[in-house]
Backbone as CSV, one residue per row, in Angstrom:
resi,resn,N_x,N_y,N_z,CA_x,CA_y,CA_z,C_x,C_y,C_z
1,MET,-38.977,-32.771,-14.028,-38.566,-31.952,-14.177,-37.506,-32.706,-15.195
2,PHE,-36.837,-31.647,-16.098,-36.317,-32.112,-17.280,-34.834,-31.605,-17.365
3,THR,-33.619,-32.120,-18.289,-32.262,-31.521,-18.631,-32.306,-30.579,-19.749
4,GLY,-33.281,-31.230,-20.694,-33.130,-30.833,-22.264,-31.658,-31.359,-23.012
5,ILE,-31.265,-32.697,-22.343,-30.454,-33.677,-23.274,-31.587,-34.665,-23.680
6,ILE,-31.322,-34.882,-24.916,-32.233,-35.314,-25.973,-31.264,-37.280,-26.530
7,HIS,-32.181,-38.054,-25.857,-31.301,-39.369,-26.126,-32.255,-40.012,-27.679
8,HIS,-33.832,-39.924,-27.455,-34.688,-40.553,-28.465,-34.927,-39.748,-29.210
9,GLN,-35.859,-40.140,-30.382,-36.824,-38.908,-30.970,-37.586,-40.201,-31.068
10,GLY,-39.152,-39.864,-31.334,-40.106,-40.458,-31.577,-40.717,-40.282,-32.836
11,VAL,-41.858,-40.751,-33.541,-42.546,-40.402,-34.720,-43.999,-40.007,-33.982
12,PHE,-43.990,-38.986,-34.939,-46.254,-38.550,-34.662,-46.441,-39.639,-35.646
13,LYS,-48.059,-40.060,-35.163,-48.067,-40.357,-35.968,-49.735,-40.171,-36.356
14,GLY,-50.585,-39.131,-35.234,-51.396,-38.729,-35.414,-52.433,-38.414,-35.176
15,TYR,-53.675,-37.525,-34.753,-53.928,-36.769,-33.646,-56.096,-37.787,-32.985
16,SER,-56.367,-37.643,-32.389,-57.698,-38.408,-32.214,-58.408,-37.124,-31.152
17,GLN,-59.881,-37.867,-31.141,-60.670,-37.335,-30.794,-60.618,-35.185,-31.311
18,GLY,-60.782,-35.412,-32.048,-60.046,-34.184,-32.858,-58.748,-33.569,-32.981
19,LYS,-58.367,-33.167,-31.664,-56.429,-33.422,-31.321,-56.329,-32.875,-30.253
20,LYS,-57.146,-33.760,-29.378,-57.521,-33.486,-27.163,-55.881,-35.248,-27.668
21,GLU,-56.203,-36.217,-28.304,-54.692,-37.103,-28.325,-54.108,-36.831,-28.833
22,ILE,-53.350,-36.978,-28.425,-51.415,-37.095,-29.502,-50.749,-39.001,-29.267
23,SER,-50.747,-39.531,-31.161,-49.816,-40.714,-30.940,-48.822,-40.607,-31.604
24,LEU,-47.493,-41.200,-30.892,-46.030,-41.040,-31.773,-45.399,-42.593,-31.191
25,ALA,-44.723,-42.773,-32.189,-44.196,-44.345,-32.587,-42.936,-44.463,-31.336
26,VAL,-42.379,-44.865,-30.591,-41.360,-44.675,-30.192,-40.294,-46.021,-30.228
27,PRO,-38.566,-45.718,-30.723,-38.206,-46.701,-31.218,-37.505,-48.012,-29.957
28,PRO,-37.509,-49.583,-30.329,-37.131,-50.266,-29.073,-36.381,-50.153,-28.513
29,SER,-35.182,-49.127,-28.376,-34.549,-48.348,-27.437,-35.160,-47.575,-26.247
30,PHE,-36.328,-47.036,-26.536,-36.618,-46.369,-25.690,-37.196,-46.683,-24.841
31,PRO,-36.830,-46.370,-23.286,-36.996,-47.302,-21.899,-38.515,-46.299,-21.394
32,PHE,-39.502,-47.703,-22.122,-40.871,-46.907,-21.590,-41.216,-46.906,-20.906
33,PRO,-41.873,-45.966,-20.697,-42.337,-45.055,-19.031,-43.845,-46.157,-18.053
34,ALA,-44.479,-45.843,-17.264,-45.352,-46.349,-16.935,-46.478,-45.571,-17.095
35,ARG,-47.731,-46.208,-17.717,-49.272,-45.116,-17.372,-48.879,-44.027,-16.385
36,GLY,-49.333,-42.501,-16.814,-49.113,-41.592,-15.550,-47.996,-41.308,-15.571
37,GLU,-47.103,-41.541,-16.243,-46.057,-40.721,-16.005,-45.346,-39.583,-17.169
38,SER,-44.938,-38.808,-16.917,-44.302,-37.676,-17.686,-43.328,-37.718,-18.731
39,VAL,-43.639,-37.529,-20.027,-42.477,-37.723,-20.967,-42.303,-36.048,-21.799
40,ALA,-41.288,-36.141,-21.862,-41.456,-34.360,-22.114,-41.395,-34.551,-23.877
41,VAL,-41.883,-34.274,-24.823,-41.942,-34.447,-26.295,-42.066,-32.822,-26.795
42,ASN,-40.857,-32.665,-27.918,-40.387,-31.767,-28.339,-40.503,-30.477,-27.267
43,GLY,-39.822,-31.045,-26.064,-39.835,-29.728,-24.758,-41.480,-29.783,-23.800
44,VAL,-42.130,-30.294,-24.802,-43.372,-30.033,-23.647,-43.809,-31.020,-22.781
45,CYS,-44.075,-31.220,-21.739,-44.298,-32.313,-20.187,-45.867,-32.962,-20.589
46,LEU,-45.808,-34.201,-21.146,-47.646,-34.977,-21.237,-47.357,-35.732,-20.616
47,THR,-48.493,-36.213,-20.398,-48.528,-37.542,-19.241,-49.218,-38.325,-20.183
48,LEU,-49.027,-39.926,-20.613,-48.843,-40.619,-20.427,-50.130,-41.736,-20.463
49,PHE,-51.369,-41.960,-21.357,-51.811,-41.987,-20.878,-52.624,-43.809,-21.302
50,LYS,-51.531,-44.426,-22.338,-51.777,-45.378,-23.526,-50.783,-45.474,-23.730
51,ARG,-50.131,-47.083,-24.037,-49.390,-47.840,-24.832,-50.046,-49.056,-25.266
52,GLU,-49.509,-48.791,-26.964,-49.629,-49.941,-27.669,-48.586,-50.851,-28.408
53,LYS,-47.751,-51.161,-28.071,-46.511,-51.467,-28.643,-45.484,-50.548,-28.404
54,ASP,-45.429,-50.357,-29.603,-44.629,-48.980,-29.421,-45.038,-47.813,-29.826
55,ILE,-46.295,-48.022,-29.835,-46.899,-46.585,-29.731,-47.266,-45.826,-28.385
56,LEU,-46.604,-44.954,-28.496,-47.900,-43.760,-26.962,-48.461,-42.676,-27.351
57,PHE,-49.475,-42.886,-26.343,-51.001,-41.762,-26.272,-50.959,-41.158,-25.062
58,PHE,-51.160,-39.611,-25.448,-50.806,-38.568,-24.781,-52.057,-38.017,-24.853
59,ASN,-52.547,-37.075,-23.702,-53.464,-36.087,-24.045,-53.099,-34.470,-24.014
60,LEU,-54.004,-33.817,-24.777,-53.013,-32.187,-25.304,-54.235,-31.583,-24.685
61,SER,-54.273,-30.681,-24.456,-54.682,-29.647,-23.400,-54.692,-28.608,-24.647
62,GLN,-56.521,-27.423,-24.172,-56.492,-26.317,-25.147,-55.391,-25.093,-25.410
63,GLU,-54.770,-25.054,-24.295,-53.125,-24.547,-23.636,-51.829,-25.096,-24.033
64,THR,-51.890,-26.362,-24.389,-50.444,-27.174,-25.339,-50.838,-26.133,-26.778
65,LEU,-52.233,-26.962,-26.663,-52.222,-26.568,-28.155,-51.955,-25.128,-29.253
66,ALA,-52.271,-24.605,-28.055,-52.468,-22.470,-28.329,-51.276,-22.326,-28.135
67,ARG,-49.784,-22.708,-27.348,-49.089,-22.304,-26.802,-47.883,-22.756,-27.286
68,THR,-47.580,-24.508,-27.617,-46.374,-25.418,-28.963,-47.210,-25.523,-29.966
69,ASN,-45.937,-25.872,-30.608,-46.108,-26.569,-31.832,-46.674,-28.157,-31.820
70,LEU,-46.920,-28.573,-30.738,-47.678,-30.108,-31.031,-49.164,-30.179,-31.790
71,GLY,-49.717,-29.179,-32.477,-51.149,-28.582,-32.384,-50.815,-29.111,-34.520
72,SER,-49.449,-28.694,-34.570,-49.733,-28.440,-36.337,-48.486,-29.055,-36.648
73,LEU,-48.564,-30.536,-36.193,-47.810,-31.621,-36.973,-48.003,-32.493,-37.878
74,ARG,-46.885,-32.666,-38.675,-47.898,-33.768,-39.944,-47.388,-35.572,-39.607
75,PRO,-47.926,-36.301,-39.868,-47.511,-37.969,-39.927,-45.924,-37.585,-40.253
76,GLY,-45.203,-38.461,-40.021,-43.809,-39.162,-39.866,-42.704,-37.404,-39.443
77,ASP,-43.364,-36.471,-38.973,-42.765,-35.711,-38.232,-41.856,-36.283,-37.100
78,ARG,-40.171,-36.029,-36.331,-40.064,-36.651,-35.915,-39.723,-35.364,-34.193
79,LEU,-39.777,-35.955,-33.348,-40.163,-35.585,-32.134,-38.906,-35.957,-30.724
80,ASN,-38.473,-34.953,-30.208,-37.371,-35.055,-29.329,-38.365,-35.473,-28.220
81,LEU,-37.807,-36.599,-27.363,-38.429,-36.981,-26.108,-37.370,-37.129,-24.621
82,GLU,-37.625,-36.651,-23.865,-36.965,-37.420,-22.722,-37.648,-37.294,-21.691
83,LEU,-37.773,-38.419,-20.683,-38.163,-39.441,-19.288,-37.822,-37.842,-18.748
84,PRO,-38.372,-37.682,-17.366,-38.092,-37.277,-16.493,-36.993,-37.184,-15.116
85,LEU,-35.618,-36.823,-14.889,-34.776,-36.106,-13.819,-35.172,-37.782,-13.150
86,THR,-34.358,-38.332,-12.781,-34.282,-39.258,-11.154,-32.841,-39.005,-10.416
87,PRO,-32.642,-39.109,-9.520,-32.120,-38.676,-8.648,-30.609,-39.241,-8.896
88,GLU,-30.458,-40.110,-9.989,-29.122,-40.647,-9.567,-29.182,-40.032,-11.728
89,SER,-29.831,-39.313,-12.329,-29.727,-38.696,-13.001,-28.253,-37.155,-12.752
90,LEU,-27.763,-37.300,-14.223,-26.796,-36.409,-14.385,-27.184,-34.953,-14.773
91,LEU,-27.241,-33.957,-14.171,-27.960,-32.503,-14.864,-26.786,-31.795,-16.299
92,SER,-26.427,-32.714,-17.333,-25.787,-32.068,-17.917,-26.225,-30.634,-18.690
93,GLY,-27.424,-30.369,-19.260,-28.018,-29.434,-19.825,-28.333,-28.415,-18.638
94,HIS,-29.710,-28.286,-18.355,-30.403,-27.006,-16.905,-31.645,-27.911,-16.855
95,LEU,-32.147,-27.179,-16.103,-32.987,-27.365,-15.464,-34.594,-26.802,-16.148
96,LEU,-35.323,-28.057,-16.336,-36.628,-27.589,-17.560,-37.832,-28.299,-16.277
97,THR,-38.944,-27.770,-16.870,-40.240,-27.958,-16.567,-41.008,-28.721,-17.697
98,GLY,-40.640,-28.274,-18.863,-41.657,-28.973,-19.539,-43.256,-28.366,-19.673
99,HIS,-42.785,-26.844,-19.286,-43.984,-26.016,-19.382,-43.452,-24.827,-19.956
100,VAL,-43.842,-24.848,-21.540,-43.339,-24.160,-22.581,-43.826,-22.303,-22.692
101,ASP,-42.925,-21.622,-22.701,-42.898,-20.106,-22.651,-44.296,-19.601,-23.971
102,GLY,-43.351,-20.342,-25.070,-44.079,-19.607,-25.910,-43.763,-20.577,-27.190
103,GLN,-43.824,-19.516,-28.552,-42.893,-20.164,-29.959,-41.848,-19.156,-30.277
104,GLY,-40.634,-19.896,-30.954,-39.766,-19.125,-31.581,-40.459,-19.238,-33.593
105,ARG,-39.336,-18.456,-33.522,-39.505,-19.480,-35.885,-38.298,-19.067,-36.201
106,VAL,-38.045,-19.659,-36.862,-35.977,-19.579,-37.472,-36.328,-18.892,-38.776
107,VAL,-35.440,-18.112,-38.270,-35.548,-17.077,-39.437,-34.181,-17.532,-40.287
108,ARG,-33.358,-18.128,-39.433,-31.576,-18.081,-40.268,-31.179,-19.332,-40.159
109,VAL,-30.774,-20.302,-41.241,-29.674,-21.460,-40.667,-28.727,-21.352,-41.186
110,THR,-27.562,-21.132,-40.987,-26.163,-20.948,-41.230,-25.416,-21.857,-40.736
111,MET,-24.897,-22.733,-41.846,-23.686,-24.321,-41.635,-22.397,-23.580,-40.614
112,ARG,-21.723,-23.976,-39.739,-20.607,-23.716,-38.798,-20.390,-24.265,-38.663
113,ARG,-19.637,-25.468,-39.609,-18.779,-26.777,-40.335,-18.096,-26.772,-38.521
114,PRO,-18.323,-27.901,-37.836,-19.047,-28.908,-37.946,-20.688,-28.908,-37.976
115,GLY,-20.433,-27.670,-37.257,-22.420,-27.779,-36.572,-22.778,-26.295,-37.574
116,LYS,-24.122,-25.934,-36.671,-24.985,-24.801,-37.568,-25.208,-23.953,-36.368
117,ARG,-25.943,-23.089,-36.859,-25.841,-21.348,-36.433,-28.064,-21.451,-36.848
118,LEU,-28.300,-20.943,-35.677,-29.975,-20.942,-35.754,-29.925,-19.648,-35.558
119,ALA,-30.628,-18.636,-35.951,-30.887,-17.201,-35.280,-32.943,-17.962,-35.753
120,ILE,-33.181,-17.728,-34.207,-34.934,-17.829,-33.756,-35.195,-16.909,-33.426
121,SER,-36.656,-15.879,-33.995,-37.027,-14.728,-33.701,-38.311,-15.704,-31.981
122,PHE,-38.414,-14.229,-31.625,-38.907,-14.917,-30.118,-40.239,-14.218,-29.988
123,PRO,-41.194,-14.177,-28.810,-42.215,-13.110,-29.126,-41.789,-12.117,-27.850
124,GLU,-42.144,-10.996,-27.751,-41.843,-9.858,-26.951,-41.740,-10.356,-25.633
125,GLU,-43.163,-10.870,-25.058,-42.971,-11.311,-23.130,-41.545,-12.107,-22.670
126,LEU,-41.539,-12.491,-23.588,-40.168,-13.571,-23.224,-38.785,-12.748,-22.632
127,ARG,-38.915,-11.861,-23.425,-37.123,-10.976,-23.726,-36.791,-10.669,-22.328
128,PRO,-37.582,-10.435,-20.849,-36.600,-10.136,-19.748,-36.312,-11.312,-19.646
129,TYR,-36.067,-12.496,-20.017,-35.916,-13.898,-19.423,-34.862,-14.500,-19.707
130,LEU,-34.215,-13.614,-21.379,-33.065,-13.951,-21.839,-31.703,-13.269,-21.809
131,ILE,-30.941,-14.124,-21.542,-29.763,-13.054,-21.238,-28.456,-13.437,-22.483
132,PRO,-27.181,-12.896,-22.987,-26.275,-13.911,-23.704,-26.186,-14.681,-22.611
133,ARG,-25.878,-16.119,-23.398,-24.800,-16.893,-22.720,-26.063,-17.686,-21.521
134,GLY,-26.830,-17.039,-22.005,-27.906,-18.148,-20.175,-28.454,-18.916,-21.712
135,SER,-29.132,-19.699,-20.895,-29.694,-20.878,-20.963,-30.920,-21.106,-21.686
136,ILE,-31.855,-21.257,-22.581,-33.005,-21.702,-23.711,-32.791,-23.397,-23.608
137,ALA,-34.696,-23.329,-24.139,-34.715,-25.042,-24.294,-35.372,-24.698,-25.581
138,VAL,-34.805,-25.287,-26.965,-35.510,-25.058,-28.119,-35.882,-26.569,-28.662
139,ASN,-37.058,-26.675,-28.502,-37.595,-28.214,-28.878,-37.667,-28.455,-27.831
140,GLY,-37.041,-29.117,-26.324,-36.798,-29.324,-25.841,-34.991,-29.402,-25.416
141,VAL,-34.611,-28.734,-26.643,-32.946,-29.559,-26.593,-32.591,-28.282,-25.745
142,SER,-31.248,-28.513,-24.481,-30.806,-27.504,-23.854,-30.001,-26.472,-24.371
143,LEU,-30.207,-25.392,-24.776,-28.790,-24.698,-25.466,-28.359,-23.741,-24.735
144,THR,-27.445,-22.833,-25.421,-26.763,-20.825,-24.442,-27.003,-20.411,-26.133
145,VAL,-27.284,-19.213,-25.495,-27.729,-17.904,-26.095,-26.336,-17.386,-26.479
146,ALA,-25.975,-17.683,-28.153,-24.443,-17.501,-28.340,-24.786,-15.615,-29.146
147,GLU,-25.674,-15.449,-29.186,-25.801,-13.983,-29.184,-27.211,-13.734,-29.254
148,LEU,-27.775,-12.359,-28.932,-28.561,-11.952,-28.450,-28.998,-10.736,-28.971
149,ARG,-30.579,-10.663,-29.483,-31.255,-8.762,-30.585,-32.083,-8.850,-29.390
150,ALA,-33.029,-7.327,-30.113,-34.369,-7.238,-29.536,-35.428,-8.490,-29.516
151,SER,-35.174,-9.429,-31.461,-36.410,-10.087,-31.298,-36.392,-10.873,-31.685
152,SER,-35.130,-11.452,-31.629,-34.108,-12.795,-31.848,-33.001,-13.117,-31.368
153,PHE,-33.144,-14.481,-31.270,-31.224,-15.221,-30.747,-30.637,-15.976,-31.230
154,GLU,-29.457,-16.334,-31.345,-28.873,-16.970,-31.932,-28.087,-18.187,-31.383
155,VAL,-28.288,-19.652,-31.540,-27.605,-20.600,-30.803,-26.903,-21.248,-32.150
156,GLU,-25.946,-22.282,-30.801,-24.790,-22.818,-31.634,-25.073,-24.436,-31.822
157,LEU,-25.292,-25.161,-32.946,-25.558,-26.398,-32.603,-24.378,-27.627,-32.875
158,ILE,-24.273,-28.184,-32.480,-22.856,-29.024,-32.527,-23.145,-30.370,-32.859
159,PRO,-22.129,-31.006,-33.314,-23.024,-32.507,-34.284,-23.660,-33.476,-33.330
160,LEU,-23.358,-33.778,-32.286,-24.075,-34.342,-31.985,-25.331,-34.064,-31.041
161,THR,-25.553,-32.761,-30.844,-26.932,-32.358,-31.159,-27.768,-32.625,-32.340
162,LEU,-27.848,-32.128,-33.363,-28.038,-32.125,-34.905,-28.169,-34.107,-35.347
163,GLU,-26.957,-34.653,-34.479,-26.958,-36.491,-34.809,-28.819,-37.134,-33.493
164,LYS,-28.901,-36.424,-32.100,-29.840,-36.720,-31.702,-30.880,-36.162,-31.367
165,SER,-31.206,-34.783,-32.382,-32.378,-34.102,-31.878,-32.996,-34.086,-33.369
166,ASN,-34.287,-33.192,-33.706,-34.812,-32.968,-34.598,-34.780,-31.698,-35.102
167,LEU,-33.356,-30.676,-34.451,-32.855,-29.350,-34.309,-32.344,-29.483,-35.993
168,THR,-31.743,-30.804,-36.836,-31.244,-31.106,-37.755,-31.860,-30.525,-39.099
169,ALA,-33.363,-30.891,-38.557,-34.123,-30.896,-39.988,-35.144,-29.127,-40.431
170,LEU,-34.141,-28.468,-39.124,-35.157,-26.756,-39.095,-34.905,-26.286,-40.205
171,LYS,-35.572,-25.202,-40.361,-34.959,-24.467,-42.361,-36.345,-22.946,-41.160
172,PRO,-35.687,-21.931,-42.149,-36.573,-20.466,-41.518,-37.547,-21.091,-42.062
173,GLY,-38.912,-20.520,-40.967,-40.178,-20.096,-40.935,-40.943,-21.386,-40.165
174,HIS,-39.920,-22.449,-39.601,-40.319,-23.015,-38.962,-40.572,-22.782,-37.450
175,GLN,-41.682,-23.952,-36.756,-41.720,-22.992,-35.484,-41.168,-24.278,-34.438
176,VAL,-40.777,-23.046,-33.626,-40.032,-24.364,-31.891,-40.817,-23.709,-30.781
177,ASN,-41.049,-25.200,-30.186,-40.768,-24.282,-28.609,-39.909,-24.199,-27.765
178,LEU,-39.984,-22.597,-27.000,-38.823,-21.991,-26.173,-39.567,-22.055,-25.038
179,GLU,-38.408,-22.670,-24.295,-38.784,-22.471,-22.375,-38.021,-21.897,-21.843
180,CYS,-37.886,-20.952,-21.282,-36.297,-19.402,-20.554,-36.382,-20.422,-19.402
181,ASP,-35.422,-19.998,-18.847,-34.526,-20.537,-17.851,-35.657,-20.284,-16.692
182,ILE,-36.006,-21.022,-16.345,-36.785,-21.350,-14.930,-35.768,-20.244,-14.031
183,LEU,-35.104,-20.605,-13.293,-33.941,-19.482,-12.524,-34.175,-18.262,-12.923
184,GLY,-33.989,-17.758,-14.162,-34.126,-16.285,-14.583,-35.938,-15.878,-14.473
185,LYS,-36.519,-16.544,-14.846,-37.682,-16.562,-14.582,-38.700,-16.124,-13.035
186,TYR,-38.162,-16.632,-11.727,-38.851,-16.820,-10.721,-37.633,-15.684,-10.439
187,VAL,-36.638,-15.068,-11.077,-35.230,-14.061,-10.153,-36.507,-12.545,-10.793
188,TYR,-36.370,-12.761,-11.966,-37.222,-11.780,-11.942,-38.981,-10.915,-11.991
189,ASN,-39.721,-12.260,-11.137,-40.570,-11.859,-11.183,-40.720,-11.692,-9.726
190,TYR,-39.724,-12.042,-8.712,-39.475,-11.514,-7.604,-39.117,-10.096,-7.820
191,LEU,-38.265,-9.652,-8.424,-37.957,-8.541,-8.123,-38.757,-7.010,-9.018
192,ALA,-39.627,-7.531,-10.385,-40.780,-7.344,-9.908,-41.780,-6.930,-9.417
193,PHE,-41.894,-8.444,-8.594,-43.172,-7.759,-7.314,-42.480,-6.845,-6.591
194,PHE,-40.807,-7.196,-6.015,-39.973,-6.270,-5.149,-40.363,-4.685,-5.079
195,SER,-39.932,-4.685,-6.939,-40.244,-3.294,-7.241,-41.166,-2.859,-6.840
196,HIS,-42.550,-3.501,-7.349,-43.608,-2.407,-7.324,-43.853,-2.346,-5.924
197,LYS,-43.652,-3.427,-4.766,-44.066,-3.311,-3.405,-43.186,-1.419,-2.640
198,ILE,-42.176,-1.571,-3.188,-41.324,-0.257,-2.689,-41.731,0.899,-3.113
199,LYS,-42.172,0.872,-4.969,-42.853,2.135,-4.933,-44.255,2.586,-4.459
200,GLY,-44.834,0.990,-4.311,-46.082,1.217,-3.606,-46.178,1.805,-1.892
201,SER,-45.126,1.683,-1.097,-44.688,1.756,-0.449,-44.080,3.350,0.119
202,ILE,-43.361,3.988,-1.076,-42.816,5.154,-1.068,-44.598,6.283,-1.178
203,TYR,-45.398,5.762,-2.803,-46.034,6.591,-3.086,-47.698,6.552,-2.317
204,GLY,-47.580,5.910,-1.189,-48.263,6.022,-0.308,-48.441,6.540,0.905
205,SER,-46.923,6.321,1.384,-46.443,7.201,2.141,-46.646,8.688,2.375
């Protein structure tokens, strides 16, 4: 589990084995995880399988390549990094699994000094899990939905978020990883299933 509070960024170095592996450089201040541990990379939960000095290596599955923006990186791209929660961690953002629901596209960037405001389109299937003032993770960053429309939402980026994450470099057209609030997904799934069971009981009687 993660919280969406970013303190470190890595730099994409390249792919290997086609695109089955990804490598990235991390700063000296990054608390190096052990082999086999998880790291959220742009909001995607990946398992570290090798480390060479300050270079970390992760496997990429076909599902990850299809659902996230990790398959379209260019050398030098900066990636948000987060280590998993511990029992002593402060839950400053919201609970994240690192299982990305889909990709969004930045449609507008507006200066809102001292920060910015982003408008991001999202896939139609994510609409049931989004609510005004609800939580959303964008490239692994915990944010609040400031405004919600039929196919897009807006979020505010404060100066600290711009300083600590790669959201500061986003421009219209950029693809971003989206993870909806896990509590909302469970509630929606339960209600949809419960409603279906009631309808089936009524029509079957």
